[in-house]
C-alpha positions in Angstrom: 84.2 71.8 110.6 82.5 68.4 109.3 81.7 68.3 105.6 79.0 65.9 104.4 79.1 65.3 100.6 75.7 64.2 99.0 75.0 62.8 95.4 71.9 64.4 95.3 69.4 66.3 97.5 66.3 68.5 97.0 67.7 71.3 99.0 70.9 71.3 101.1 69.5 73.9 103.5 66.3 71.8 104.1 68.6 68.6 104.7 70.5 70.6 107.3 67.6 72.2 109.0 65.9 68.8 109.2 68.9 67.2 110.7 69.3 70.0 113.3 65.7 69.3 114.3 66.4 65.7 114.7 69.3 66.3 116.8 71.5 64.6 114.3 74.0 67.4 114.2 76.1 68.6 117.2 78.9 70.7 115.9 79.5 73.1 112.9 78.8 71.2 109.7 78.5 71.7 105.9 76.3 69.8 103.7 77.3 69.8 100.0 75.5 68.5 97.1 76.7 67.4 93.6 72.9 67.9 92.4 70.2 70.0 94.0 66.9 69.5 92.7 64.6 72.0 94.6 66.9 74.8 95.9 65.2 77.9 97.2 66.2 81.5 96.1 64.9 84.9 97.1 61.2 85.5 98.0 60.6 81.5 97.9 61.6 81.3 94.3 63.2 78.0 93.1 67.0 78.2 92.3 67.7 76.0 89.3 70.5 73.7 90.2 72.3 72.8 87.1 74.9 69.9 87.6 78.5 71.1 88.1 77.7 74.1 90.0 78.2 74.5 93.8 75.2 73.9 96.4 76.0 73.9 100.0 74.6 74.8 103.4 76.4 75.2 106.6 75.5 75.6 110.4 77.3 77.5 113.1 76.3 77.9 116.7 75.2 81.6 117.2 77.5 81.9 120.0 80.4 81.5 117.6 79.4 84.4 115.6 81.1 87.9 115.9 79.8 89.7 118.9 79.2 92.9 117.0 77.3 91.1 114.1 73.5 92.0 114.1 71.4 88.9 113.1 69.7 91.1 110.7 73.1 91.5 108.6 74.1 87.7 108.6 73.1 87.4 104.8 75.4 90.4 104.0 78.2 89.2 106.2 78.5 85.6 105.0 77.7 86.5 101.3 80.5 89.0 101.5 83.0 86.6 102.9 82.4 84.3 99.9 82.6 87.2 97.7 86.1 88.1 99.1 87.3 84.4 98.7 86.4 84.5 95.0 87.9 87.9 94.4 91.1 86.7 95.9 91.0 83.8 93.2 90.9 86.2 90.3 87.1 86.6 89.9 85.6 89.9 89.1 82.3 89.0 91.0 80.8 91.5 93.2 77.8 91.3 95.7 74.4 93.3 95.6 72.8 94.0 98.8 71.8 92.0 100.7 72.8 88.5 99.4 73.2 88.2 95.4 76.5 87.4 93.6 76.8 89.1 90.2 79.3 89.3 87.4 78.8 92.5 85.7 74.9 92.8 85.6 74.0 89.3 85.6 73.4 87.1 88.8 75.4 84.1 89.4 74.2 82.9 92.9 72.9 83.9 96.2 72.5 83.2 99.9 69.6 82.3 102.1 69.9 82.3 105.9 67.9 80.8 108.7 67.9 80.3 112.4 67.1 77.0 114.1 67.4 77.0 117.8 70.8 78.1 118.8 72.0 77.3 115.3 72.7 79.8 112.5 72.0 78.2 109.0 73.3 79.4 105.6 72.6 78.1 102.1 74.4 79.3 99.0 74.0 78.4 95.5 76.6 79.6 93.0 76.9 79.0 89.3 80.3 77.7 88.6 80.2 76.4 85.2 76.7 76.4 84.1 73.7 78.9 84.2 70.1 78.9 83.3 68.7 81.5 80.9 69.0 85.2 82.1 71.8 84.2 84.4 75.5 83.8 84.1 78.4 81.6 85.8 81.5 82.4 87.4 84.3 84.1 85.2 87.2 81.8 86.4 87.9 78.3 86.0 88.0 76.7 89.3 86.4 73.4 90.9 83.8 73.3 93.6 86.2 71.7 96.3 88.7 74.4 95.9 86.1 77.2 96.4 84.6 75.3 99.4 87.9 74.7 101.1 88.9 78.4 100.8 85.5 79.5 102.2 85.6 77.0 105.0 89.0 78.7 106.2 87.3 82.0 106.1 84.7 80.6 108.6 87.3 79.5 111.0 88.5 83.0 112.0 85.4 85.3 111.4 86.4 89.0 111.2 84.4 91.6 113.3 81.3 93.0 111.4 82.6 96.4 111.7 85.8 95.5 109.7 83.8 93.7 107.0 81.0 96.3 106.8 83.9 98.9 105.9 84.8 96.8 102.9 81.2 96.3 101.9 80.3 100.1 102.2 82.7 100.6 99.2 81.0 97.7 97.1 77.8 98.9 98.0 77.9 101.8 95.5 77.4 99.2 92.7 73.9 98.1 94.2 72.8 101.6 93.7 72.5 100.9 89.8 69.8 98.1 90.8 66.7 97.6 92.5 65.5 95.1 95.3 62.3 93.6 96.4 60.6 94.9 99.4 57.8 92.5 99.9 56.2 92.4 96.5 57.4 95.7 95.5 60.4 96.5 93.4 62.2 99.5 94.7 65.4 101.4 93.3 68.5 101.4 95.2 69.7 104.6 93.5 68.9 106.8 96.7 69.6 104.2 99.1 72.1 104.5 102.0 73.8 101.7 104.0 73.2 101.8 107.7 75.7 100.6 110.4 73.6 97.6 111.0 73.4 96.6 107.3 69.9 98.0 106.9 69.0 100.1 103.8 67.7 103.7 104.5 65.4 104.8 101.6 63.5 108.0 101.8 63.6 107.8 105.6 62.5 104.2 105.9 64.7 101.6 107.4 64.6 98.4 105.5 66.2 95.1 106.7 67.1 91.9 104.8 64.6 89.1 105.4 66.9 86.6 103.5 
């Protein structure tokens, strides 16, 4: 994969999406920024990008994704891949459905996904060393380049959705202690079940991630 390092950018995902629309990118690419001034979080909220943390976005051709991966489950899939990388490095990080990274009960980062033509685009923000109020940062000392390098390796040989889902189903029990937003409504996950396609089943209603 090609990696582009930027000093500062408003949003790595916006930069990548604009580059794809202009046909400036023709292969799998990662955009990394030392500073991100206008990152986006869940439900359109701003993600505060403090210096020293990790901000990157990458694109893959949809044809390169696992054949059994539902597009509605891409946030879960690529978030959990990063969670696995961090766990292998010694972190106690866990992943809350569908795309948030946590240490204990505090959020440290998240994932946003998009489609652009035949391209799948994923943006990730992760508090490595600094965190704004009400958030926390990673519980191990490691530099951004190491995290990115290990994650990039995981993108080269993508496991099947079926294999990854089995692992996430175990982790999903932690999400039951929390809530998620469905539109503007905050909904408890205590009675939620995880479907085979990554959707939540709550009181008979099937809910998909829109992130």
